[in-house]
N, C-alpha and C positions, 0 to 999 in steps of 0.2 A: 334284497329279498329278505322274506321272513321263511323260511326253509323250516316245515315239518319234516324228522326222519322216525317213519314207524317201524321203530325195530332198533336195539340199539347192540344189534350182533355184529358180525364179523362185516358181513357188507355197510352195513347201514354204520358203521365208524369207519372204513376207508371214505363214501362218501362223505357223511357230515361234519370229518374232522376234516379234511380238504376244502368243502364246503365253507368252512366256519372263519374261513381266514376273507371270504368273498362278500361270507350272508351271515345276516343272523339266524343260527341253527338249532333247535330245539330237536331234543330226541326223546320219542315217544315210548315209555314204555307201559309194560304192564303192573309192575311193582317197584316202589323204593329201590334200589340200592346204592351199596359202598358207594361214596363220596370219591372214589379211586379217579384218578384223570384216565383219559383214553390214549392211548398210542397205538400208530403205526409203523410199518416199517416195507418198504418195496423190496421184494427179498432179488430183482436182478443189480439196483443200482446199491441199496446197502441208503439213501434213507430216509431218516423217522420223520414224522411229524406227533405230534402230542396236541391236547387239548385238556389243559391244568386243570378248567372247572368248566364241565360238559352242561349244559342245561338238559335237566327232565325234567319232563311231564307225566301225566298218569292221563292225557286227554290232547288231544291237537289244539294247540292256542289257539284264542278267536281270531286274534290277529295275523292267522297265517297267511299266505299267499297260496301256498305249494303245501302235499304233502310227498315226500319220496315213500314208499314203501318198499320196504326189507323183510320184509317177514311173507311165509309160504302163505298162501289160499287157508287155508286150515286153519289159519292162528289169523287173522283178520274178524274183528270184534263184529257183530252183526250191530252191536248198538252203536258203534262208532260208524259205521254204515250211515246207519239212519239220519245220524246229526253231522255228517257229512255235510260242511256247507263250501268248501273249497275242491278244485282239480285233483285229484291223485292221480300219481303216474305212479307203474306198477311198476321195479325191476328186477321181479321174480318170475320167473318162466310159470303161467298157467296153461291148464288142459284146458280145451275150449269149453267144457264143461262149467268149469272153474269161473272162465273168463264170464259166459252168458249168467251164472248167480249176480258176480258183481253189477254187471252190468245192468242185472234188474233191479238191483239194491239203491243204483245210485246216476242211471243214465250216462248222457256225455261228460259228468266229470269226472269219471274214467278213463286216463289216457296210457297208454301200452307205450313200454319201455323196456329195453334191454339192455343190460350193463354189460362193459366191457373190460372189468375188473373180476380176479378170482380169489378168496383170499380164507383165509381163515385163522382161528385165535392157537398161540402157540403154549406153548407152557409154562413160559412167563407174564401171560397176559394178555404182552402183546398182539396185535394184530398183523399178521404176516400175508402180503400180496404182492399179485402179478396185473401188471396193468402195461400190456401189448403194445407197443407203437403201432402196430397195424389193426387194433383193434380202436373202435370207435364206439359210444353209448347212443344208443337209438332212443329218439323222443316219436312219438305217435303226433303229425299235424294235424293243426287243429284249427280251422278259421275262425273259431270263438272262443279260442282262449290263446291266439296266436300271439298277442302283446307279453302275457306271462311267461307263454313255452320261448320266445325269443328272448327271455331274460335268463329263464333259467339255463338256458346253452351258452351264452354268452357267462355267467358264474360257473359253471360248471367248466367251462374250457378257460376263463381264467385261473381255475382251481389244480390247473393241469389234467383233467377227465375229457378230453375232445369227444363232443358232442355234433349228433345231426339230426335234425328236425327230415324225416321222412313217413311214406305212406307205407300202410300196411305192416308197422312194427310186429303187431300182437300176430299178425299169419307168420312170421319169419320166424319168432321167439316160438310159437307154437311145435311149427315144422320142425324146428331143430333138436326142440325136447322131445319133441316124437321120434324124429329118427334115431338119436343116441340114446333112449334111456332104457331099452333091454339091456345093452352092455353097461351102466349103471347096475343096472337091476341084476344081472348076471354076481358082480360085482356083492354088492345087498348081501345075493344069496349064498353065495362061498364063505364071506365077514371077510373079504379081505381080499388083494391083488395077487399074491404070492398062491393064497387056498384058490385062487379063481383056477390061475395058470397051472394046478396041479391036478383040476378036474376034467380033462377032458371033452364027457360029456356035458358038463355043463359049461365050458366054453364052447362047445359045436350048438348047444342048445342057444344059447346067448346069439351068436351071429347069425342061426336061422330067425330069432327072434325079431334079428334087427332090419334081416329082410324082408319083413314083413311089415314093419313099424315104417320103413321107408316106402312102401305104396300106400301105407296109411295119410303118412307125411303129405305126397303128394297129394291130395285132395284138400289141405289145409292149406299150402300157400307153398313158397321156395322155399328149403330152410339155407341158413348159411351155409355158405359153399365144401368146405372142411365135412359138413354133418354125413354128406353122401358118398361122397367120397372116400372117406373114411373108411363106409360099414362097405362099401362094395370090394373097396380093395385089402379090407379087412380079412385076414384068415388066421388060422389056428396056432402057424410058426411067425407070420409078421407079427402078432400079438405078443407072442413070448419074445421073440427077438426083439420086440418093440420097447416091452417093458426092460428089458436087460440091458439095450442100451441108456433106457430113459435112469436107472438107478445108478449108474455110472455117471451121465454127466447131469440130470437134472434128480439127484435121489430125495429133495423138500417137494418136488411138485408129486411124484410118486407115493410119499408120505401122505401127503395131502387126499389123495385120490383115496388109498388105501384106511385113514382115518375119514374123509368127508363122506363117500360112499360105502364103503365096507360096512362102516359101524354106526356113523352119527344119523345118515338119511336112509335105516334101513324102514322105519317105515313109515316114511313119504313114499321110500320106493316100491311097497304094499301098495299105498293106494294109489299113486299113479298107476303100477300097471294093472290094476283091476279095471281104473278107466280107460288103458286102453285099449281093454282087451273089449271093453264098451263100446267105444266108438267103432273099433273094428267090427263088429256085430253088427252093429246100427248103419253102418256104409256095407256092410255084405261083402267084405274084404277076409280073406283067410287069416287066423290067429291060433292055429292050435300051436304052435311056438309060444307065442307068448300066454296062452293057459297056462303049457307047460311049465314055463319059465314063473307064473305066477304061485302054480303049485309048490314049487321049491321055495320058492320066497316064504310060503305058508306056512 
């Protein structure tokens, strides 16, 4: 297959580097970068893969079969969408309003995906990532693109990224994102994990907002099982105990959450938090705690 990876960040590199052994992969970037190799390292096993000469392009190649989107919705270029001629599988979470905008732009070429990997770029320049055995990359079923998506699934499976096609992937992804969003918003508002744990009022606000967001998510679809369960049983003491255990047993995971949500995605948290409040308002559901959390973020 000829696969275009939109974005050469951590997520794009994990999928692209692993796929490159089984497909013709091109990384679509906004501007030319240094011609450094891409290296990815699996945290739990230490397995390392590299791509010494990754193919880069400023636009989706004309002969591409499919585009895997590994950038956020607001980073998608409208000009690219207007000229897109092949299906686009989104591997990043979207709020319903963002999905509607993209669907209007490219119609049934838009295909929902839900990644199974978590990744970040380490100080060394290598991408460090987790690929849990129990997790599966999901891709929305589509009769029109059935053969293409079957070939994509085979390529991903061959690369070691277990993939499954099923119905309702966008609803599952959106519901999961919405359910857990207030927790990541609270981390962003605090500026990090330890800063959040030191602010009892913000912890309480984040948990109350999560209760509101769970009710909103239920009107969208069925979230991944872990998300509502975590919100249901999560309390200040459980949260603090969980972080304390994680700092000892999985310090790199805590570092990832701290850097990713506490600092890197602060702007995204603001944008998504406001869209969450707008969605609650449209559905006439309570969102007082979400509004208060948005104020803290602002």
